[in-house]
C-alpha positions in Angstrom: 54.9 -30.9 0.9 55.6 -29.4 4.2 54.9 -32.3 5.7 57.6 -34.1 3.7 59.9 -31.4 4.5 59.7 -31.7 8.2 60.1 -35.3 8.0 63.3 -35.2 5.8 64.6 -32.3 8.2 64.5 -35.1 10.8 66.6 -37.5 9.5 66.1 -40.6 8.1 63.1 -42.4 9.1 62.6 -46.2 9.7 60.5 -46.5 6.7 59.9 -45.2 3.4 57.4 -42.6 3.2 55.5 -42.2 -0.1 53.3 -38.9 -1.1 50.6 -40.0 -3.8 48.8 -37.3 -5.6 45.5 -38.4 -7.2 42.9 -37.2 -9.8 39.8 -38.0 -11.0 38.1 -38.3 -7.5 34.7 -36.8 -8.6 34.5 -39.1 -11.8 34.9 -42.1 -10.0 37.9 -42.1 -7.7 40.2 -42.7 -10.9 43.7 -41.6 -9.6 43.1 -43.8 -6.2 41.9 -46.6 -7.9 44.5 -46.5 -10.5 47.3 -46.5 -8.2 45.8 -48.7 -5.4 44.9 -51.5 -7.6 47.2 -51.5 -10.7 50.6 -50.1 -9.1 53.3 -52.6 -7.5 54.1 -49.8 -4.9 50.6 -50.0 -3.5 51.5 -53.7 -1.6 54.4 -52.2 0.1 52.0 -49.7 1.8 51.4 -49.9 5.8 49.5 -47.0 6.7 47.5 -44.2 4.9 47.0 -40.9 5.7 44.5 -39.5 3.3 43.9 -35.7 2.9 40.6 -34.0 2.1 38.9 -30.7 1.7 35.1 -30.0 1.7 35.7 -26.4 1.9 38.4 -23.9 2.9 38.5 -23.3 6.6 37.7 -23.9 9.6 39.5 -26.8 11.9 40.6 -30.3 10.3 38.3 -33.3 11.3 40.0 -36.8 11.4 36.6 -38.4 10.5 37.0 -41.9 9.2 39.4 -44.6 10.1 40.3 -48.1 8.4 38.3 -51.1 10.6 39.7 -52.5 13.9 40.9 -48.9 14.7 42.5 -49.5 18.3 46.1 -49.2 18.0 45.3 -46.6 14.9 43.4 -44.2 17.6 45.9 -44.9 19.8 48.7 -43.1 17.6 46.1 -40.5 17.0 45.8 -40.1 20.6 49.2 -40.0 21.9 50.4 -37.4 18.7 47.4 -35.2 17.5 47.7 -31.3 18.5 44.0 -30.1 19.5 42.7 -32.8 17.7 38.8 -33.0 16.3 37.5 -36.2 16.0 35.3 -38.9 17.6 34.0 -42.4 17.0 30.6 -40.8 16.3 32.0 -39.3 13.1 33.6 -42.6 12.0 30.0 -44.0 12.8 28.5 -42.0 10.9 30.7 -41.7 7.9 30.6 -45.5 7.7 26.7 -45.0 7.0 26.9 -42.5 4.3 27.4 -43.1 0.3 30.1 -40.6 0.4 33.6 -42.0 -0.8 36.9 -40.4 -0.8 40.3 -41.6 -1.8 40.6 -43.6 1.3 37.9 -45.7 -0.1 40.2 -47.5 -2.6 42.9 -48.0 0.2 40.3 -49.5 2.3 39.1 -51.7 -0.2 42.9 -53.1 -0.8 42.7 -53.8 3.4 44.8 -50.9 4.1 44.9 -49.5 7.2 44.7 -45.7 7.2 43.2 -42.1 8.5 41.1 -39.7 6.6 41.3 -36.1 7.6 39.4 -33.4 6.1 38.3 -29.3 6.5 35.0 -28.9 6.1 34.3 -24.9 6.8 33.9 -22.3 4.5 31.9 -24.9 2.3 30.5 -22.0 0.2 34.0 -22.2 -1.5 33.5 -26.1 -2.1 33.8 -27.0 -5.6 33.3 -23.1 -6.5 35.3 -20.4 -8.9 36.1 -18.8 -4.9 38.0 -21.8 -4.0 41.3 -20.0 -4.3 44.6 -19.4 -2.3 43.6 -16.3 -1.1 40.2 -17.5 0.4 42.1 -20.3 1.7 41.8 -20.0 5.7 45.7 -20.2 6.5 44.7 -21.2 9.7 42.9 -24.2 8.4 46.0 -25.0 6.4 48.7 -25.0 9.2 46.0 -27.4 11.0 45.7 -29.7 8.5 50.0 -29.3 8.1 50.1 -30.0 12.3 47.8 -32.9 12.6 49.0 -34.9 9.1 52.9 -34.1 10.0 52.4 -35.7 14.0 50.7 -38.8 13.1 52.7 -39.0 9.8 56.3 -38.1 11.5 55.7 -40.6 14.3 54.4 -43.5 12.4 57.7 -42.7 10.1 60.2 -43.1 12.7 58.5 -45.6 15.2 59.4 -49.2 15.2 56.3 -50.5 14.2 53.4 -49.4 12.5 49.6 -49.6 14.2 48.0 -52.9 13.7 44.6 -54.2 13.7 43.1 -54.0 17.4 39.5 -54.1 18.2 37.8 -50.5 17.5 37.4 -48.3 20.6 34.9 -45.3 21.8 36.6 -42.4 21.7 36.4 -38.2 21.4 38.3 -35.6 21.9 37.7 -33.5 25.2 39.2 -30.2 25.7 42.3 -29.2 24.3 44.9 -31.9 23.4 43.0 -34.4 25.5 41.2 -37.8 23.7 39.7 -39.9 26.3 39.5 -43.3 24.5 38.3 -46.4 26.2 36.6 -50.1 24.6 33.3 -50.7 24.3 32.8 -52.5 26.9 33.6 -49.7 29.5 30.5 -47.9 28.3 28.6 -49.9 30.2 30.7 -49.2 33.9 29.9 -45.7 33.0 26.0 -46.8 32.6 26.6 -48.2 36.0 28.1 -45.3 37.7 25.2 -43.3 36.1 22.3 -45.6 37.3 24.5 -45.5 40.9 24.5 -41.6 41.2 20.9 -41.4 40.1 19.5 -43.8 42.3 21.6 -42.0 45.2 20.2 -38.7 44.1 16.5 -39.7 43.7 16.6 -41.1 47.5 18.5 -38.5 48.7 15.6 -36.1 47.2 12.6 -38.1 48.3 14.3 -37.9 52.1 14.3 -34.2 51.4 10.6 -34.2 50.8 8.8 -36.5 48.4 7.9 -35.9 45.0 5.0 -37.8 43.1 6.4 -40.4 40.7 4.4 -39.0 38.2 6.8 -36.0 38.1 9.4 -38.2 36.9 7.2 -39.2 33.9 6.3 -35.3 33.5 9.9 -34.7 32.9 10.6 -37.4 30.7 7.8 -35.8 28.6 9.3 -32.4 29.2 12.4 -33.6 28.0 11.4 -35.3 24.8 8.4 -32.4 23.9 11.6 -30.0 24.2 13.7 -32.2 21.6 10.6 -32.5 19.1 9.4 -29.0 19.2 13.4 -27.9 18.2 12.8 -30.4 15.1 9.7 -28.0 14.3 11.0 -24.8 15.3 14.3 -25.5 13.2 12.4 -26.7 10.3 10.1 -23.6 10.1 13.1 -21.3 10.2 14.8 -23.2 7.5 11.7 -22.6 5.3 11.7 -19.2 6.2 14.8 -18.3 5.2 13.3 -18.9 1.8 16.4 -20.9 0.9 15.7 -23.8 -1.2 17.1 -27.6 -0.3 20.3 -29.0 -2.2 23.9 -28.3 -2.8 23.3 -25.0 -4.7 20.2 -23.5 -3.1 22.0 -24.1 0.4 24.5 -21.1 -1.3 22.3 -18.6 -0.4 22.6 -19.5 3.6 26.4 -20.3 3.0 27.2 -16.7 1.8 26.0 -15.6 5.6 26.7 -18.8 7.3 27.7 -17.3 10.7 24.3 -15.6 11.3 22.3 -18.6 10.4 24.2 -20.5 12.7 23.6 -18.2 15.5 20.1 -18.5 14.7 19.8 -22.5 15.3 21.7 -22.1 18.3 19.3 -19.1 19.8 16.5 -21.3 18.9 17.2 -24.5 20.0 18.5 -23.0 23.1 15.4 -21.4 23.5 13.1 -24.1 23.0 14.3 -25.9 25.7 14.4 -22.9 28.1 10.7 -22.6 27.5 10.3 -26.4 28.2 12.1 -26.8 31.0 10.4 -23.2 32.5 6.8 -23.8 31.6 7.3 -27.1 34.0 7.1 -24.6 37.5 3.8 -23.0 36.0 2.0 -26.1 33.9 -0.2 -24.1 31.3 -1.0 -26.0 28.5 -0.7 -23.2 25.7 2.6 -24.6 25.6 1.4 -27.4 23.1 0.4 -24.7 20.8 4.1 -23.8 19.9 5.5 -26.9 18.2 1.9 -27.2 16.5 1.8 -23.7 15.1 5.7 -24.1 13.8 5.0 -27.6 12.6 1.9 -26.8 10.7 3.2 -23.4 9.5 6.4 -25.6 7.6 3.6 -26.5 4.9 2.8 -22.9 4.4 6.0 -22.4 2.4 4.7 -24.7 -0.6 3.8 -28.3 -0.5 3.2 -30.7 2.7 6.3 -30.7 5.0 6.2 -33.9 6.6 9.3 -33.7 9.0 7.7 -30.2 10.3 4.0 -31.7 10.8 4.9 -35.1 12.2 7.0 -33.7 15.1 4.9 -30.5 15.5 1.9 -32.8 16.3 3.6 -35.2 18.3 5.2 -32.8 20.6 1.4 -30.7 21.0 0.4 -33.7 22.2 3.1 -34.7 24.7 2.8 -31.0 25.5 -1.0 -31.2 26.3 -0.5 -34.2 28.6 2.4 -33.1 30.5 1.6 -29.0 30.8 -1.8 -29.2 32.7 -0.5 -28.7 36.1 2.9 -27.5 37.6 5.7 -30.2 38.5 8.5 -30.0 40.7 11.9 -29.2 39.6 13.6 -32.3 41.2 11.0 -34.7 39.8 11.5 -33.2 36.3 14.9 -33.3 36.1 14.5 -36.7 37.3 12.5 -37.9 34.9 14.8 -35.9 32.2 18.2 -37.9 33.6 15.7 -41.1 33.3 14.8 -40.7 29.9 18.6 -39.6 28.9 19.6 -43.0 30.8 17.0 -44.9 28.7 18.3 -43.2 25.5 22.3 -44.1 26.5 21.4 -48.1 27.5 19.9 -47.9 23.7 22.7 -46.2 22.4 25.1 -48.6 23.8 23.4 -51.6 22.6 22.8 -50.7 18.9 25.7 -48.1 18.6 28.3 -48.1 21.4 30.7 -46.1 19.3 27.8 -43.2 19.2 26.7 -43.8 22.9 29.4 -41.1 24.3 27.5 -38.7 23.0 24.7 -39.2 25.4 26.7 -40.8 28.5 29.3 -38.3 29.1 26.8 -35.3 29.3 24.4 -37.8 31.4 27.5 -38.6 34.1 27.9 -35.1 34.5 24.0 -34.4 35.1 24.2 -37.0 37.7 27.3 -35.8 39.5 25.4 -32.7 39.8 21.9 -34.7 40.5 23.7 -36.5 43.4 25.7 -33.6 44.9 22.3 -31.3 45.1 19.8 -33.7 45.7 18.2 -33.1 42.2 18.7 -29.4 42.7 16.5 -29.6 45.8 19.2 -27.9 47.7 19.2 -24.0 46.0 22.2 -22.8 48.0 24.7 -20.7 46.3 27.3 -23.6 46.3 24.7 -25.9 44.8 24.3 -22.8 42.0 28.0 -22.6 41.3 28.5 -26.1 41.0 25.1 -26.7 38.7 26.4 -24.2 36.3 30.4 -25.0 36.4 29.2 -28.9 35.4 26.6 -27.2 32.8 29.1 -24.9 31.3 31.8 -27.5 30.8 29.2 -29.9 29.2 27.8 -27.5 26.8 30.7 -26.3 26.0 32.5 -29.6 24.8 28.7 -30.1 22.9 29.1 -27.0 21.2 31.7 -28.8 19.2 29.2 -31.6 18.2 26.8 -29.0 17.6 28.6 -27.4 15.2 29.3 -30.7 13.4 25.8 -31.5 13.4 25.1 -27.8 12.0 27.3 -28.3 9.3 25.1 -31.0 7.6 22.9 -27.9 6.9 19.7 -29.6 6.2 19.7 -32.0 9.0 17.6 -30.1 11.4 16.4 -33.5 13.1 19.9 -33.5 14.2 19.5 -31.1 16.9 17.1 -33.4 18.5 19.5 -35.4 20.4 21.7 -32.2 20.9 19.3 -30.4 22.8 18.0 -33.8 25.0 21.6 -33.9 26.1 22.0 -30.1 26.8 18.7 -30.2 28.6 20.1 -32.8 30.7 22.4 -30.5 32.0 20.6 -27.2 31.9 17.0 -28.5 33.2 17.8 -27.8 36.9 19.1 -24.2 35.7 16.1 -23.6 33.6 13.3 -24.7 35.5 12.5 -22.0 38.1 10.7 -22.6 41.6 6.8 -23.3 41.4 5.2 -20.6 39.7 8.1 -18.6 38.6 8.3 -17.1 35.0 12.1 -17.0 34.6 12.5 -19.8 32.5 9.8 -18.2 30.4 11.2 -15.1 29.8 15.0 -16.2 28.9 13.0 -18.8 26.7 10.9 -16.4 25.0 13.8 -13.8 24.6 16.3 -16.5 22.9 13.3 -17.5 20.6 12.5 -14.0 19.3 16.2 -13.4 18.9 16.7 -16.2 16.6 13.7 -15.4 14.5 14.6 -12.1 14.5 18.1 -13.5 12.9 16.4 -15.6 10.7 14.6 -12.8 9.1 17.5 -11.0 8.8 19.1 -13.6 6.7 15.8 -14.1 4.7 15.8 -10.3 4.1 19.5 -9.6 3.3 21.0 -9.5 -0.1 24.2 -11.6 0.7 25.7 -11.5 -3.0 29.3 -9.7 -4.1 32.4 -10.5 -5.4 33.4 -12.6 -2.5 30.1 -14.6 -2.3 29.4 -14.4 -6.0 25.7 -16.2 -7.3 25.8 -19.7 -8.6 26.2 -19.7 -12.4 25.9 -23.4 -13.7 26.3 -24.4 -17.1 25.3 -27.7 -18.8 26.2 -29.6 -21.6 23.3 -32.0 -23.7 24.0 -34.0 -26.4 21.1 -35.2 -28.7 23.1 -38.3 -30.4 20.1 -39.1 -33.1 19.3 -35.7 -33.8 23.1 -34.9 -34.0 22.9 -31.9 -32.0 24.1 -30.5 -29.0 23.1 -27.5 -26.5 25.3 -25.8 -23.6 22.5 -24.4 -21.2 22.2 -22.7 -18.0 19.0 -23.5 -15.7 17.7 -20.6 -13.6 16.4 -20.6 -10.2 15.8 -18.3 -7.2 18.3 -18.4 -5.0 17.5 -15.9 -2.5 13.8 -16.4 -1.5 
């Protein structure tokens, strides 16, 4: 309603602006179905902005567009203030079974964009979803984003048409980077050139055995798989069950749990890189213990067991002797390049998640001869590049975290994080710095996880679940109201 008021205050728009309120979404998109399939006004629509909420806070995400979104993203890129959107989100949502009212819009062949806030998920479909608990900053963010695109479209001479879909993501501030799919290959070509230069320069500075590249690839893969095993163990250690209602124990203390995940993930990567300087095979025991430990909480856990044992096998093969830092980092970047090429072929809309951090890391590798040069300027450059890349990746990590039960998503996040922090995490040959930092982060993450498990988060703001059902036996002519019980705390 405020968006409508703001548009009217600007004067008479170039076209009509309709506001459509629908209901019955959860019951089958009933309101949207009726309007877009039956109302004559639907045939006059040239662009739809759909507004959703899967929670009561956080930044608004523009998470879905209509197909052939090139010109729509150009509108978004030109108008959005502090945008949060990416072609990765659009790609993922296309693969999910979820529906919103925009589903009916797309079935009618109409272009559009889908916005939603997805923070404070404890309040989603809950009695605590009240105006008092709605974060006002999030409400303002929704209004700012929708008014930016809606106001521009209302007064523009033409609405966005269909154009080939683009690869895009917000960077920092109001910056949105967008480019055609083919330009991804240009970026990969630049990465290949930078890495070739870095390796050639590094070998002039002092040769490293080619086997170090293989060990570096294995080290980064070890870190990714170990992350999944450790996070799966931590998720089970919280005592919270898997599912929409069972998650509420974690949602009631959501910030603590996110800190635990981030500390555990970074701890694993620091350990993986740190032990490359020493080469101790005991490192392989960490994922095996975590992975097999997942099954100690009741029932065989396939995710934990498979990732833990596989990481353990890799660990035995690569941590049998010390590995040079430049060889290990070169191998890690080579693995990143292989993943980037595969992603560009299979899912170009998601490839930037690997390509952009890999490009940043390759610039650092070329400038420091794969970190063979360890002067103050080289360290500052690597630290600045890592901070910039990790700061950008933080938004993607938070987006993955909001999936709650999809711990495997963090394996890719730790690969991309490892690309930029590896030369800072792996110390000189025989040093313990990476091991100390990694162990400290792991212990801190486990401590927070145990605190999450032991704390009682329930109060008036975060009440326990009360679930009421209604069951009818038509043959007997009887009906019951019932309330199932389940453990919400351990």
